[in-house]
N, C-alpha and C positions, 0 to 999 in steps of 0.2 A: 431372515428377510433380506439382509444385506447381500448374502450370497446369491439369492434369487435375482435381485436387482442387477448384480454383477453379470450373471449369465444372460439376463434379458437385454442389457444395454452394453453392447459393444464388446463382447468377449474377445474378438480378434484384436481390437484396439488395446485392451488391457494386456494381452499376450505380447504384442509388439513393444509396448512400453516396458514390460518386464524384461524383455530381451535387451533393450537399450540400456536400462539402468543396471541390470545385472552385469553387463559388459563394463560399465563404468566402475562397478564395485570390485571387479576381480582383475582388471587389466594390470599388467606389471608396471606400467608407467601411468599413474593416474593423471587426471586432468590437472592443469596448474591450479594451485590452491585458490588463487584469486578468482579464477573462472568458476570454480565450484562454489565459492562463497557467493558470487553474483547469482548463479542459478538457484541456490538454496534460499537466499534472501528474497529473490524475485518470486519464487513459488510461495514462500511463507506469507509474504504480504499480499501476493496475488489472491490468496484464499479469501481475503475480505471482499473481493470484487467479482467472484464467479456469478453472483446474482444480478449484477448491475444491468446487463443487457436484457435480463429475463423478467424484470419486475412486473411489467404489465401482464405477462403470461402466467407467472406464478400466482399473482393475485386472482386472475380469472380461474385458475385451476381450483382455487379454494372459494370461489364465489365472492370475492372481495373487489371493491372498486380499485382501479389502477393506482390512484394517488395514495391509497393506504399502504401500498407496497414499499413506499419510501422508508417506512419504519423498519423494514427488514435490514436495509443498509445501516440505518441508525443503530439498530440492536447489535449488529456485527461490530460496528466501529466503537460503540460504547463498551462492549465486551473486550475489545482489543485494548482500549485505554486502561481498563481494569487489569487485564492480563499483563500489560507492560508495567504497570505500577507494582504489581505483586511479584512478578517473576523475573523481569529483566534485571533488576538490581543484583540478582544472584550471579550475574555474569562477572561481577567484581570479586566474588569469593568462592564460586563453585568450580568444579572441573568442567570446563566448557564443552569439551567433546561429548561427554555424557549428557549434559544439560540440553544441548542443541538437539541431539538425536532423539532424546526422550520426548521433548516437546513436539518434534515433527511427527513422531508416531502417535502421540495423543491427539494431535490435530487431525491425523488421518482417520482415527476412530470417530471423532466428532463429525467429520465431513460425511463419513459413511452413514451415520445416524440421520443426517439431514436428508439423505436420499430416501429414507423410509418414513419421513415425517407424515403424520396422519391428519394434521390440521394446520391452519395458518398460525395460530398461537404457538403450537408445538414447534413449528419451523422457526419462528422468531426466537424462541428460547434456545433452540439448538444452534442457531446462527450466532447468538450471543456467546454460547459455549465455544464455538469455533474461534470467535474473536479472542476470547481469553487465552486459548491454547496456541494460537498461531503467531507467537511472538519471537520465534527463534531468529528471524531476520534482524531484529534489533539487538540481539546479542552478537550476531555476526559482524555488523557494521563497525562497532568499536574494536572488536577483535582484529578486523582487517587493518584498521588504522594503527593499532598497537604493533602488529607484526611488520607493517611497512616501514616504520621509522619516520623521523621528522621530515626529511627531504622529499619523501615520496607519499606523505600522508594524504595530500589532496588528491593525487592520482588514484590511490587505493580506494579512498572513500568514494570518489567519483565513479570508479568502476563498479563497486558494489551497489551504489545508489542507482546507477544505470541498469543494473540487473533488476533492482526493485521496480523501477519505472517500466522496463521492458516486460517484467513479469505481470504487472498490472494490465498493461496493454494487451499482451498475448493471451492472458486469462480471459479478458473481455471478448477477444476474437474467437478463441476456442470455445468459450461458453456459448456464444451465439450459434456457431457452426454445429456443435454437438446437439444442442437443444433443438435445432431445426430438423434433425434427423431422428433422434431418439427421445426427445422431451427433456425437460429441465432436470428431472431426477438423475438422468444419465450423467449430467455434468458433475454431480457430487460423487457419483461412483468413480468417475475419472479422476477427480481431485483427490479422493482418498487413496487411490492406487499410486498416483504420482508422488504424494507426500511420503508414503511408506517406502517406496523404492529409492527416492532421493535420500531419505534418512539412512538407508543401507549404504548408499554410495558415500555419504559423508563419514559414516562410521569406519568405512574401509580406508578412506583417504586422509582424514584429519588426524594428525598425530595426537597422542595424549599430551595435554598441556598442563603444566603444574598449576594447581589452584593458588590464587593469590592469598594474601593474609586473611585469616578468618575474622568474621565480624557478625554479630547477631543480626538475624533477619529484620527484626523491628528497628534496630539501629540504622539499617540500610534505608528503610522507609523514612525515618526521621531525616537522614541525610538528603534524600530526594526532596522532601518538603521544604527543608531549609536552604536548599541550593540557591534559589533566587535571592535570598538575603545575603548569602556568603560570596556570591559572584556577581559583581555589579553589571556585567555585560549580559547576564542571562535573561533578565526580564524582557529586554528588547528582542532578543533572539526568539524567545517563546511567543511574543506577540506577533512578530513578523511571520513566523512559520504558521501560526494558528490562523491568522487572517487570510494569508495567501493560499496555503495548501488546504487547511482545514475548512475554511468557509468558501472562498471563491472557487477553487478548483472543484470541490465536491458539489457545490451548487450547479456548476456547468454540467458535470458528467451525470449526476442523478437526473436532472431535468431533461438532459438530452435523450434519455431513454423514453421519457413521456412524449417529447416532441416528435421523435422519429417513428413512434408506434401509432401516432394519431394522424388524421388527415392534415395536410395534403400528401404526406409521405406514406404512411401506412406500411412501414417496413417490417419485415420478419426479424426474429431474434438474430439470425445470421447477418442480415444487412445492417442491423444496429451495431452488432459487434465489429463490423468492418470499419466503422468510424474510428476505432482504436488505432488502425494503421496510420491515420493522419498524425497521430501523436508520437510516432517513432522518433521524431526529431530529438526529443529530450533524451531518450535512451541512447541514441547514437552519439550524442554530444557530451555524455557524462564525464569521460576522462578529461576531455579538453576543458570543461567547466571547472573541474577540480584543480587543474593546473593554474587557473586564475588566482586562487588563494595561495598556492605555492609561490607565485610570482609577485605577491603583495598587492594584487588588484581586487581583492575580495570585496572591500566596502563599496567602491563606485559601481562595480559590476552588480552587486546585490540591489542597489537602488535602480539600476537600469532594468533588471529583470522584473522587479515589482511594477515599475511603470509600464513595461511591455505587457504584463498580465492584465493590468487595468484597461489598456488600450484595446487589447484583443477581445475582452468581454464587451466593451462598448461597441466594437464592430460586430460581434456576434448578435447583439440585439437587433441590428439592422438586417441581418442575414436570415431572418426567421423562416423564409420560404426558399432558401438556396442551400442545397446540400454542399455545393462547392464552397460557398462562403463559410458555412459552419465547419467544414473540414479544414479550411485554411486557418480559421481561428483556433481550432483544436490543436493544430500543429504549433502555433505560436505559444498557446497556453502551456503545452507540454514542455517546450524548451524553457519557458520562463519559470515554471514551477520547479523544474529540475535544477535550474541555476540557484533558485532560492534555497531549495532543500540541501544541495551539496555545500554551498557556501556557508549556510547556517550550521550544518553539522560539522564541517571542518573547523570552523571557528570554535564550536563547542568543545571539541576534543583537545583544543589547545589550552583550555582553561585549567585542566587537571589531568595528570597521567593516572593517578590512582582511582579516580572516580568516574571514569569514562562511561561505564554502564549506567551509573546512577544519574549522571548528567543527561545521557541519552534517554533515560527513562523520563526525566522531567520534560524533555523536548517532545518526545513521542506522545506521552499522556496529554500534554497540552494540545498538540496537533490533532489528536483523534477525539478529544473532547470537543474541540472546535468542529471537527469533521462530522461527528454525530449530530451536532446542532445544525451544521450546514445541510446535511442530508434531510433532516426533518424539516428544516426551513424551506427546502426546495419544494416539498409537497404543498406547504402552505402558500408559498409565493405562486406556485403553478395554478392553484385554485383562484387566488386573488387577482393575479395580473398576467398569467401566462409567461411565455418565454422572455419578453422584454423586462418584466419585473424581476425574474431570476437573474438576468444579466446585469441589470442596474444594481441589484444588491451585491453581486459579486464584485463589480467595479468599485462600489463604495468601500467594500472591505479592503480592497487593494490600495485605494487612496489613503485610508486610515493607516495601513501598514507603511506607506510611503512617508507619512508624517512621523511615525515611530522611527523609521530609518534615518530621517533627517536630523532628529534630535538625540539619536543614540550615540554612545561612545564607540 
């Protein structure tokens, strides 16, 4: 079934992608490692967002109301939180080259299965499986910080997180464009091919790294659960990230798909995906944002980004009929959430050298539990009060995060 779908949907595209990534895998001078890390992390986390511009169309294909499609994103993000909890701590004890590439290949198989889904329920279950398996990006981020060293850690983390943000945005754009020509199933064929080929490039480029000290897997999970008690700064980091990225950011982008598919816009999947271009501000500014932490300006900058996120959502509520206004708000939102994510993650990695993957697990599980709730809440708020209710709830979450920032160490 998967092979039939591959032939039906864009065989020339798959061939071109194979040529590009095969070249990456065999060239004598591989891509700089940080660049490849950014690409791999961006694609891995971008896998969570292939569906976002397609929600209304995927629901219609299975005869479901548009607002029910919000649970597809919620299922993916809930699965991702589970996968991060169970698999990412292995980054502190496993051979990371093998672990990262194995996870990317497994995610490729799960994405291919999504392309062949026969029912809405089956698709939701498969997307949850994609979420569980597409966690390699969260092993790459602490690895990049470890290899960079103390003086360059903010820059390295900023570069990889920029790749993540850029991956999310470009995935949304490519998803809308491909679906407009070949349908939503072709999007998942493309995603499966991309993940498999980039796994090959990583295997070829990433040197075998020595595994850290051995530790039982269950003990790793206990370390993750106890981390907020052992590190006094961690609870505030988790709350700020969860409220800003998990709730506010996901409320905006999930509901934006509903808004732009409905009157007065009535946009196609490709046009909805184009909104992602407005959010390239965050991806482009990632390295510079990481340098703020290296320069000792992380705490005041973090408060400023949270406040900017809240103000942008308040403005978006007033721009309900203006695509220019919504795009401008999306640009500010992307810059603000990028600043929050990079500064939070860089501070996190300074808490412990030996537990970076476990601490990152705690942060990401928290973020995506909040994100799953935010995506599901978007559907409820959309039915209850439309776009203004969604934006008001997101702004309120940011204001609560600002209170946490004010009273945190």
